[in-house]
C-alpha positions as CSV (number, residue, x, y, z in Angstrom):
1,M,209.7,3.6,-59.0
2,N,209.5,5.8,-56.7
3,R,206.8,8.7,-57.0
4,L,208.2,12.2,-57.7
5,T,207.1,15.0,-55.1
6,D,204.9,18.1,-56.2
7,R,208.6,20.0,-55.6
8,E,210.4,17.4,-57.7
9,I,207.6,18.1,-60.5
10,E,207.8,21.8,-60.2
11,V,211.6,21.5,-60.8
12,M,211.3,19.1,-63.5
13,N,209.3,21.2,-65.5
14,L,211.5,24.3,-65.0
15,V,214.5,22.4,-66.2
16,T,212.8,21.1,-69.0
17,S,211.8,24.5,-69.8
18,G,215.4,25.5,-69.9
19,Y,216.2,27.3,-66.7
20,D,219.4,26.4,-64.7
21,N,220.0,25.8,-61.0
22,Q,220.4,29.0,-60.3
23,E,217.6,30.4,-62.0
24,I,215.1,27.7,-60.3
25,A,216.3,28.4,-56.8
26,K,215.4,32.3,-57.4
27,K,212.2,31.3,-59.0
28,L,211.0,29.0,-56.1
29,R,212.7,30.8,-53.7
30,I,214.9,27.8,-52.5
31,S,218.9,27.7,-52.0
32,R,220.8,26.6,-54.8
33,N,222.1,23.3,-52.8
34,A,218.3,22.7,-52.4
35,T,217.8,22.8,-56.2
36,E,220.7,20.6,-56.7
37,A,219.6,18.0,-54.4
38,C,216.3,17.9,-56.2
39,V,217.7,17.7,-59.6
40,S,219.7,14.8,-58.2
41,S,216.9,13.2,-56.5
42,I,214.9,13.5,-59.5
43,Y,217.7,11.8,-61.7
44,K,217.7,9.0,-59.1
45,K,214.2,8.4,-58.8
46,L,213.8,8.4,-62.8
47,D,217.1,6.5,-63.2
48,D,218.3,8.4,-66.5
49,K,221.8,7.8,-66.4
50,N,222.5,10.3,-69.4
51,K,220.9,13.1,-67.0
52,N,218.9,14.4,-70.1
53,L,215.6,15.9,-68.6
54,K,215.2,17.9,-71.8
55,K,214.0,14.6,-73.7
56,I,211.4,13.9,-70.7
57,Q,207.9,15.7,-71.5
58,P,206.5,17.6,-68.8
């Protein structure tokens, strides 16, 4: 399994805390597209077919 980058871990922690992509983008001062790409990469790396990150413990 590919390791998550520091940014991906940061984004994953925000997702599991209930933030949506727009809120994450604003909080991290990145574009919404960058946030969405990061979330997509997280799903791919974790092979989370249900896309249910809230079950993952930070």
